[in-house]
Residue frames as a rotation matrix with the C-alpha (Angstrom) as fourth column:
UNK 1
0.639 -0.769 0.016 -6.35
-0.016 0.007 1.000 -18.01
-0.769 -0.639 -0.008 16.02
UNK 2
0.073 -0.590 0.804 -5.00
0.847 0.462 0.262 -18.97
-0.526 0.663 0.533 12.74
UNK 3
0.610 0.291 0.736 -6.03
0.662 -0.698 -0.272 -15.71
0.435 0.654 -0.619 11.22
UNK 4
0.969 -0.247 0.014 -4.24
-0.210 -0.790 0.577 -13.79
-0.132 -0.562 -0.817 13.95
UNK 5
0.316 -0.873 0.371 -1.11
0.234 0.451 0.862 -15.81
-0.919 -0.185 0.347 13.51
UNK 6
0.121 -0.258 0.959 -1.12
0.991 0.081 -0.103 -15.24
-0.051 0.963 0.265 9.72
UNK 7
0.863 0.209 0.459 -1.68
0.274 -0.958 -0.079 -11.42
0.424 0.194 -0.885 10.31
UNK 8
0.794 -0.603 -0.079 1.29
-0.184 -0.362 0.914 -11.30
-0.580 -0.711 -0.398 12.61
UNK 9
0.032 -0.755 0.655 3.43
0.646 0.516 0.562 -13.20
-0.762 0.405 0.504 10.19
UNK 10
0.383 0.213 0.899 2.32
0.885 -0.362 -0.292 -10.83
0.263 0.907 -0.328 7.35
UNK 11
0.983 0.056 0.173 2.97
0.003 -0.956 0.292 -7.77
0.182 -0.287 -0.940 9.46
UNK 12
0.474 -0.879 0.046 6.39
0.012 0.059 0.998 -9.03
-0.880 -0.473 0.039 10.30
UNK 13
-0.077 -0.499 0.863 7.21
0.924 0.290 0.250 -9.65
-0.375 0.817 0.439 6.71
UNK 14
0.691 0.402 0.601 5.79
0.609 -0.771 -0.185 -6.33
0.389 0.494 -0.777 5.79
UNK 15
0.923 -0.372 -0.097 7.90
-0.203 -0.687 0.698 -4.58
-0.326 -0.625 -0.709 8.47
UNK 16
0.093 -0.937 0.336 11.07
0.319 0.348 0.881 -6.42
-0.943 0.025 0.332 7.21
UNK 17
0.044 -0.142 0.989 10.46
0.993 -0.105 -0.059 -5.46
0.113 0.984 0.136 3.54
UNK 18
0.893 0.244 0.377 9.78
0.253 -0.967 0.026 -1.86
0.371 0.073 -0.926 4.50
UNK 19
0.699 -0.707 -0.106 13.08
-0.194 -0.331 0.923 -1.74
-0.688 -0.625 -0.369 6.54
UNK 20
-0.051 -0.772 0.634 14.88
0.718 0.413 0.560 -3.05
-0.694 0.484 0.533 3.63
UNK 21
-0.008 0.127 0.992 13.33
0.944 -0.326 0.049 -0.50
0.330 0.937 -0.117 1.22
UNK 22
0.815 0.373 -0.443 13.14
0.534 -0.781 0.324 2.42
-0.225 -0.500 -0.836 3.58
UNK 23
0.086 -0.852 -0.517 16.63
0.198 -0.494 0.847 3.41
-0.976 -0.175 0.126 2.73
UNK 24
-0.255 -0.014 0.967 15.85
0.963 0.084 0.255 3.41
-0.085 0.996 -0.008 -1.18
UNK 25
-0.692 0.070 -0.718 15.81
0.026 -0.992 -0.121 7.10
-0.721 -0.103 0.685 -2.31
UNK 26
-0.895 0.420 0.151 13.36
0.152 -0.030 0.988 6.25
0.420 0.907 -0.037 -5.26
UNK 27
-0.517 0.831 0.204 9.87
-0.850 -0.471 -0.237 7.55
-0.101 -0.296 0.950 -4.94
UNK 28
-0.940 0.291 -0.180 7.20
0.270 0.954 0.133 4.87
0.210 0.077 -0.975 -4.02
UNK 29
-0.371 0.883 0.287 3.53
-0.874 -0.437 0.213 4.59
0.313 -0.171 0.934 -3.99
UNK 30
-0.957 0.266 0.120 1.60
0.182 0.866 -0.466 2.21
-0.228 -0.424 -0.877 -1.81
UNK 31
-0.567 0.784 -0.251 -1.81
-0.774 -0.405 0.486 1.71
0.280 0.470 0.837 -3.40
UNK 32
-0.971 0.239 0.014 -4.35
0.198 0.835 -0.514 -0.07
-0.134 -0.496 -0.858 -1.46
UNK 33
-0.511 0.858 0.046 -8.07
-0.262 -0.207 0.943 -0.44
0.818 0.470 0.331 -1.23
UNK 34
-0.196 0.502 0.842 -10.80
-0.968 -0.238 -0.084 -0.54
0.158 -0.832 0.532 1.42
UNK 35
0.734 0.633 0.246 -11.89
-0.636 0.768 -0.078 -4.12
-0.238 -0.099 0.966 0.52
UNK 36
0.269 -0.714 -0.646 -8.51
-0.633 0.375 -0.677 -5.54
0.726 0.591 -0.351 -0.14
UNK 37
0.593 -0.053 -0.804 -6.92
0.421 0.871 0.253 -8.48
0.687 -0.488 0.539 1.65
UNK 38
-0.462 -0.852 -0.244 -4.24
0.787 -0.268 -0.556 -6.11
0.409 -0.449 0.794 3.02
UNK 39
0.337 0.539 -0.772 -5.41
0.875 -0.482 0.046 -3.84
-0.347 -0.691 -0.634 5.69
UNK 40
0.622 0.009 0.783 -5.44
0.515 -0.758 -0.400 -0.23
0.590 0.652 -0.476 4.19
UNK 41
0.941 -0.263 0.213 -3.92
-0.338 -0.682 0.649 1.17
-0.025 -0.683 -0.730 7.49
UNK 42
0.425 -0.833 0.353 -0.96
0.364 0.515 0.776 -1.22
-0.828 -0.201 0.523 6.96
UNK 43
0.276 -0.341 0.899 -0.36
0.944 -0.078 -0.320 0.21
0.180 0.937 0.300 3.44
UNK 44
0.806 0.042 0.590 -0.31
-0.034 -0.993 0.117 3.69
0.590 -0.115 -0.799 5.00
UNK 45
0.820 -0.540 0.189 2.09
-0.273 -0.078 0.959 2.60
-0.503 -0.838 -0.211 7.79
UNK 46
0.355 -0.747 0.563 4.36
0.786 0.564 0.253 1.02
-0.507 0.352 0.787 5.21
UNK 47
0.480 -0.145 0.865 4.54
0.625 -0.635 -0.454 4.21
0.615 0.759 -0.215 3.22
UNK 48
0.910 -0.182 0.372 5.37
-0.389 -0.683 0.618 6.17
0.141 -0.707 -0.693 6.52
UNK 49
0.692 -0.669 0.270 8.21
0.159 0.507 0.847 3.76
-0.704 -0.544 0.457 7.06
UNK 50
0.163 -0.614 0.772 9.84
0.984 0.154 -0.085 4.64
-0.066 0.774 0.630 3.69
UNK 51
-0.401 -0.454 -0.796 11.67
0.524 -0.826 0.208 7.86
-0.752 -0.333 0.569 3.27
UNK 52
-0.817 0.010 -0.577 10.20
-0.410 -0.713 0.569 8.91
-0.406 0.702 0.586 -0.09
UNK 53
-0.837 0.547 0.014 6.81
0.459 0.688 0.562 7.30
0.298 0.477 -0.827 -0.34
UNK 54
-0.636 0.755 0.157 3.15
-0.770 -0.607 -0.197 8.17
-0.054 -0.246 0.968 -0.38
UNK 55
-0.867 0.426 0.259 0.03
0.383 0.901 -0.201 6.02
-0.319 -0.075 -0.945 0.12
UNK 56
-0.497 0.847 -0.187 -3.42
-0.851 -0.435 0.294 6.20
0.168 0.306 0.937 -1.55
UNK 57
-0.800 0.418 0.431 -6.48
0.223 0.873 -0.434 4.03
-0.557 -0.251 -0.791 -0.80
UNK 58
-0.782 0.603 -0.157 -9.24
-0.258 -0.085 0.962 3.31
0.567 0.793 0.222 -3.26
UNK 59
-0.669 0.513 0.538 -12.40
-0.698 -0.184 -0.692 3.70
-0.256 -0.838 0.481 -1.16
UNK 60
0.474 0.880 0.020 -14.60
-0.799 0.439 -0.410 1.39
-0.370 0.178 0.912 -3.27
UNK 61
0.188 -0.417 -0.889 -11.92
-0.796 0.466 -0.387 -1.03
0.576 0.780 -0.244 -4.36
UNK 62
0.918 0.056 0.394 -10.84
-0.274 0.806 0.525 -4.49
-0.288 -0.589 0.755 -3.54
UNK 63
0.125 -0.939 0.319 -7.63
0.268 0.342 0.901 -6.45
-0.955 -0.027 0.295 -4.49
UNK 64
-0.387 -0.207 0.898 -8.47
0.917 0.017 0.399 -5.45
-0.098 0.978 0.183 -8.12
UNK 65
0.220 0.427 -0.877 -9.17
0.363 -0.871 -0.332 -1.79
-0.905 -0.245 -0.347 -7.59
UNK 66
-0.852 -0.458 -0.252 -7.58
-0.134 -0.275 0.952 -1.38
-0.505 0.845 0.173 -11.08
UNK 67
-0.799 0.592 0.107 -11.02
0.396 0.384 0.834 -2.76
0.452 0.709 -0.541 -12.19
UNK 68
-0.042 0.931 -0.362 -13.50
0.904 0.189 0.383 -2.00
0.425 -0.312 -0.850 -9.50
UNK 69
0.617 0.197 -0.762 -12.49
0.498 -0.848 0.183 1.45
-0.610 -0.492 -0.621 -8.50
UNK 70
0.057 -0.727 0.685 -10.77
0.998 0.055 -0.025 2.59
-0.019 0.685 0.728 -11.75
UNK 71
0.652 0.109 0.750 -11.46
0.257 -0.963 -0.084 6.36
0.713 0.248 -0.656 -11.55
UNK 72
0.889 -0.268 0.372 -9.77
-0.458 -0.522 0.720 6.77
0.001 -0.810 -0.586 -8.22
UNK 73
0.589 -0.720 0.367 -7.00
0.497 0.681 0.537 4.14
-0.637 -0.134 0.760 -8.95
UNK 74
0.242 -0.498 0.833 -5.95
0.943 -0.083 -0.323 5.92
0.230 0.863 0.450 -12.04
UNK 75
0.823 0.148 0.548 -6.27
0.018 -0.972 0.236 9.30
0.567 -0.184 -0.803 -10.44
UNK 76
0.831 -0.514 0.215 -3.79
-0.265 -0.024 0.964 8.19
-0.490 -0.858 -0.156 -7.86
UNK 77
0.429 -0.622 0.655 -1.56
0.709 0.681 0.183 6.21
-0.560 0.386 0.733 -10.15
UNK 78
0.370 -0.244 0.896 -1.24
0.831 -0.344 -0.437 8.96
0.415 0.907 0.075 -12.74
UNK 79
0.931 0.061 0.361 -0.79
-0.100 -0.905 0.413 11.60
0.352 -0.420 -0.836 -10.20
UNK 80
0.639 -0.728 0.250 2.13
-0.013 0.314 0.949 9.72
-0.769 -0.609 0.191 -8.64
UNK 81
0.282 -0.581 0.763 3.67
0.908 0.419 -0.016 9.19
-0.311 0.697 0.646 -12.09
UNK 82
0.530 -0.055 0.846 3.50
0.548 -0.739 -0.391 12.70
0.647 0.671 -0.361 -12.99
UNK 83
0.959 -0.194 0.208 5.14
-0.285 -0.645 0.709 13.77
-0.003 -0.739 -0.673 -9.75
UNK 84
0.456 -0.853 0.253 8.24
0.208 0.379 0.902 11.82
-0.865 -0.358 0.350 -10.24
């Protein structure tokens, strides 16, 4: 029950944040991972709420995909930076 309540609270906060930034014209990248605390599907949804955002998921990463899925992480990060 507590986990479900925490998830609803988190999703509400995420939606409020996305609503606030969805009007920002700056490009954005939501970068998540399969084994992260945040559900990768939520990262994708957040990017869809923003007008100029893309999303990438590191398939073998966790909360520290910078370390445990480096190749994919930097592929996405550098690709995004080069595109802006």
